[in-house]
C-alpha positions in Angstrom: -0.3 -0.1 -0.2 1.6 3.4 -1.2 0.6 6.4 1.0 -0.3 10.2 -0.7 -0.6 13.6 1.1 -4.4 14.6 1.2 -4.9 18.1 -0.3 -3.2 20.9 1.0 -2.1 19.6 4.2 0.5 17.2 5.3 -2.0 14.3 6.0 -0.9 10.7 4.8 -3.5 8.5 3.6 -3.5 5.2 2.0 -4.1 4.9 -1.9 -7.5 3.1 -1.0 -10.0 4.2 1.6 -12.3 1.6 3.2 -16.1 2.9 3.2 -18.1 1.9 5.9 -21.4 2.4 4.3 -22.5 -1.5 4.5 -21.2 -1.9 8.1 -24.1 -3.0 10.3 -26.3 -3.4 7.2 -25.0 -5.6 4.4 -22.2 -6.5 6.4 -22.6 -7.8 10.0 -20.3 -6.4 12.8 -18.1 -9.3 13.1 -17.2 -9.2 9.3 -16.9 -5.7 9.4 -14.4 -5.8 12.0 -12.7 -8.3 10.0 -12.6 -6.0 7.0 -11.4 -3.2 9.3 -8.2 -5.2 10.9 -7.4 -6.9 7.6 -7.3 -3.3 5.9 -5.0 -2.0 8.8 -3.0 -5.2 8.6 -2.2 -4.7 4.8 -1.2 -1.0 5.1 -4.3 0.9 4.8 -5.0 3.8 7.1 -8.1 5.7 5.5 -11.3 4.9 6.9 -14.6 6.4 5.9 -18.0 6.5 7.5 -20.8 9.0 7.9 -23.3 10.1 11.3 -26.2 8.9 8.9 -25.2 5.7 7.6 -27.5 2.8 9.4 -28.6 5.1 11.8 -25.2 5.6 13.4 -24.5 1.9 13.6 -21.7 2.3 11.3 -19.8 4.6 13.3 -20.0 2.6 16.2 -18.9 -0.2 14.7 -15.9 1.5 12.9 -15.2 3.0 16.6 -15.3 -0.5 18.4 -12.7 -1.9 16.0 -10.2 0.5 15.8 -10.4 1.0 19.6 -7.0 -0.4 20.3 -5.4 0.8 16.9 -7.0 4.5 17.1 -3.5 5.9 16.3 -3.1 4.0 13.0 -6.1 5.5 11.7 -7.2 8.5 9.4 -10.8 8.5 10.9 -13.6 10.4 8.3 -16.7 10.8 8.8 -19.7 13.4 7.8 -22.5 15.5 9.2 -25.8 16.9 7.2 -28.6 14.3 6.6 -31.3 14.1 8.4 -30.7 12.2 11.9 -34.1 12.9 13.6 -37.7 14.0 13.1 -37.1 17.5 14.9 -36.3 20.6 12.6 -32.8 21.0 13.7 -31.9 17.5 13.0 -30.1 17.9 9.9 -27.8 20.8 7.8 -25.2 22.7 8.9 -26.5 25.1 11.4 -24.1 25.9 14.3 -26.2 24.1 16.3 -26.5 21.0 14.3 -22.6 20.7 13.5 -21.9 21.3 17.2 -24.5 18.3 18.4 -23.5 16.1 15.1 -20.0 15.8 16.0 -20.3 15.4 19.8 -22.8 12.3 18.9 -20.3 11.0 16.2 -17.4 11.6 18.6 -19.4 9.4 21.2 -20.3 6.4 18.7 -16.8 6.4 17.2 -15.5 5.9 20.8 -12.7 8.7 20.2 -11.8 12.1 21.4 -11.1 13.6 17.9 -12.0 13.0 14.2 -9.4 13.5 11.6 -11.5 14.5 8.8 -14.9 15.9 9.3 -16.7 16.1 5.9 -19.9 18.0 4.4 -21.8 15.6 3.4 -24.2 17.6 0.8 -24.5 21.1 0.0 -27.0 22.9 2.4 -29.1 25.7 0.7 -30.5 27.0 4.0 -27.1 27.8 6.5 -25.1 30.7 5.1 -21.6 29.0 4.6 -19.9 31.9 6.8 -21.7 30.1 9.7 -20.6 26.9 8.7 -17.1 27.5 8.0 -16.9 29.4 11.4 -18.3 26.6 13.2 -15.9 24.1 11.8 -12.8 26.8 12.4 -14.1 26.5 16.1 -14.0 22.7 15.9 -10.4 22.4 14.8 -9.4 25.1 17.2 -10.8 22.8 20.0 -9.1 19.9 18.5 -12.4 17.7 18.2 -11.6 17.8 14.7 -8.2 17.8 12.8 -9.3 18.7 9.0 -12.2 19.7 7.1 -13.6 18.4 4.1 -16.5 18.0 1.5 -18.7 15.7 -0.5 -21.0 16.0 -3.5 -20.2 19.5 -3.6 -20.7 21.4 -7.1 -17.5 23.7 -8.4 -19.4 26.8 -7.4 -20.0 25.7 -4.0 -16.8 24.5 -3.4 -15.0 27.5 -4.4 -17.6 29.8 -2.3 -16.2 27.8 0.8 -12.6 28.4 0.1 -12.7 31.8 -0.9 -14.4 32.6 2.6 -11.9 30.5 4.4 -9.0 32.1 2.4 -10.0 35.7 2.7 -11.1 35.4 6.5 -7.8 33.1 7.6 -10.2 30.3 8.5 -10.0 26.6 8.3 -10.3 25.4 4.6 -11.4 22.1 2.9 -8.5 20.1 2.2 -10.7 17.3 0.1 -13.8 16.5 -1.8 -15.7 13.4 -1.9 -17.5 13.3 -5.3 -18.9 10.5 -7.1 -16.3 9.5 -9.9 -15.8 6.1 -12.0 -14.9 5.2 -15.5 -18.9 5.5 -15.8 -19.3 8.9 -14.1 -16.9 11.3 -15.1 -18.8 14.6 -15.2 -16.5 16.0 -12.7 -13.7 16.1 -15.2 -15.6 19.2 -16.5 -14.9 21.8 -13.1 -14.6 19.9 -10.2 -11.4 18.1 -11.0 -9.3 21.1 -12.4 -10.7 23.2 -9.6 -9.2 20.6 -7.1 -5.9 20.6 -9.0 -5.6 24.6 -9.1 -6.7 24.7 -5.4 -4.8 21.4 -4.0 -8.1 20.1 -2.8 -7.6 15.8 -2.5 -10.0 13.8 -4.2 -11.6 10.8 -2.6 -14.3 9.5 -4.8 -17.1 7.0 -4.0 -18.6 4.7 -6.1 -15.1 3.8 -8.3 -16.7 0.7 -9.8 -20.0 2.6 -10.4 -22.2 1.1 -7.7 -21.1 -2.7 -8.9 -21.8 -2.4 -12.5 -18.1 -2.8 -13.3 -17.7 -6.0 -11.3 -18.6 -7.5 -14.7 -21.7 -9.5 -13.1 -24.4 -7.6 -15.3 -25.1 -8.4 -18.8 -27.4 -6.3 -21.4 -30.8 -7.3 -21.0 -30.4 -8.7 -17.6 -32.2 -6.8 -14.6 -30.6 -7.5 -11.1 -32.8 -8.8 -8.5 -30.1 -8.3 -5.8 -27.3 -6.0 -5.0 -27.3 -2.0 -4.9 -28.5 -1.5 -8.7 -31.7 -3.7 -8.0 -33.1 -1.0 -5.6 -31.3 2.2 -6.1 -32.7 5.3 -7.2 -31.3 7.9 -9.6 -27.8 7.2 -10.4 -27.6 4.2 -8.4 -30.6 2.9 -10.4 -30.2 -0.1 -13.2 -32.1 2.3 -15.4 -29.4 5.0 -15.3 -26.7 2.5 -15.6 -27.8 0.0 -18.3 -27.0 2.2 -21.1 -24.9 1.8 -24.3 -22.0 4.0 -23.2 -22.0 2.2 -19.9 -22.0 -1.1 -21.4 -19.1 -0.1 -24.3 -16.7 0.9 -21.1 -17.9 -2.3 -19.5 -16.6 -4.3 -22.4 -13.2 -2.2 -22.5 -12.7 -3.2 -19.0 -13.5 -7.0 -19.6 -11.0 -7.0 -22.3 -8.3 -5.5 -20.3 -8.9 -8.3 -17.6 -8.4 -11.2 -20.4 -5.1 -9.8 -21.0 -3.9 -9.3 -17.5 -5.8 -11.9 -15.3 -7.5 -9.2 -13.1 -10.9 -8.9 -12.3 -13.0 -6.1 -13.7 -13.6 -4.4 -10.2 -9.5 -4.3 -9.6 -9.1 -2.9 -13.4 -11.8 -0.4 -12.6 -10.2 0.4 -9.2 -6.5 0.7 -10.8 -7.7 3.1 -13.3 -8.3 5.4 -10.9 -5.7 5.1 -8.6 -3.0 6.0 -11.6 -5.6 9.1 -12.2 -3.2 12.2 -11.5 -6.2 14.2 -9.4 -7.2 11.2 -7.6 -5.9 10.7 -4.0 -7.6 7.7 -2.6 -10.7 6.0 -4.0 -13.4 4.7 -1.5 -14.5 1.3 -1.8 -16.7 -0.5 0.1 -17.7 -4.6 0.2 -20.6 -6.3 1.3 -18.8 -9.5 1.6 -15.2 -10.7 3.0 -14.5 -12.3 -0.4 -15.3 -8.8 -2.2 -12.9 -7.1 0.2 -10.1 -9.2 -0.5 -10.7 -8.8 -4.5 -10.9 -4.9 -3.8 -7.7 -5.1 -2.2 -6.3 -6.6 -5.0 -6.3 -3.5 -7.1 -3.2 -2.3 -5.4 0.6 -3.3 -5.8 0.4 -3.5 -9.6 -0.3 -0.7 -12.4 -2.1 -1.1 -15.7 0.0 -0.4 -18.8 0.0 3.2 -20.3 -2.1 1.3 -23.4 -4.4 -0.2 -21.0 -4.9 3.1 -19.3 -5.2 5.4 -22.1 -7.9 2.9 -23.9 -9.8 3.0 -20.9 -9.7 7.2 -20.6 -10.7 7.2 -24.1 -13.7 5.1 -24.1 -14.9 6.7 -20.8 -14.3 10.4 -21.7 -17.4 12.9 -21.5 -19.3 13.2 -24.9 -17.7 16.9 -25.3 -14.8 18.4 -23.7 -15.2 21.6 -26.0 -15.1 23.8 -23.0 -11.9 22.9 -21.9 -10.1 22.5 -25.2 -11.6 26.4 -25.9 -10.3 27.6 -23.1 -7.1 26.0 -23.2 -6.2 28.3 -26.2 -6.2 31.1 -23.9 -3.4 29.7 -21.5 -0.7 31.2 -20.7 
């Protein structure tokens, strides 16, 4: 396992991040704990969860599993989603963030959170209130660094600008959806991250399971995330001509190098310049070990370029047009 600097910080994280969204739901506590310990034993140090995952059960399981190995872990969690029935049980108000961080610390059984992330943009709370509250948390020692998740480019830039202008803590990372199937971030978010030195820790790196290779044209999955997902996590969204063309390209690579489709898809991300650490999840120990097999080797330049070409956005005109004016 290799380590990379996370954004504009001195924090080193493993090239893979273990996502804990399945812990306590698809994966029982015993197997979740085994995954965490195996991940740490194999050199991983970056674990991501959220207060809303399985009603807080994911945080509890992670906290219990790392209790005796806390110093080894870069622990990340998130706040924003509704966690109760009352009006102030969601969002980024000062009240909600301060309550949320204390609740997460209790479930995680720790004195501090390494990376505290804003889960989704909040249209209600002024970003000024949110950033100042996060700055107070860093000053207090409850939080070491802050990041965001699922922000658009203008939303992240608004937050970064406020932080910089007022000399307050700034995001060191963003957690967007990004994979061979979903490269919308190429348009604005990834160039912004490169310019502002913000780390990128993408979720759904194998397209919600689509790139595992277990799905075929005409098949409607009866189990797994794609069988009951909505929007971009639904089978209707994923099962289009371009995505099957990408899947075919991935499978052609697997036949040449004796790797699985999931390993190829993850390795492509691992070797993309703007990506810091893809977040992978697992619904079984076998799936966990397969995903861990994406490190320790590298796609050939030809294979990487072919996958890059087949998965690119339909038009990159805005980028090419603006490149003419760069000095």
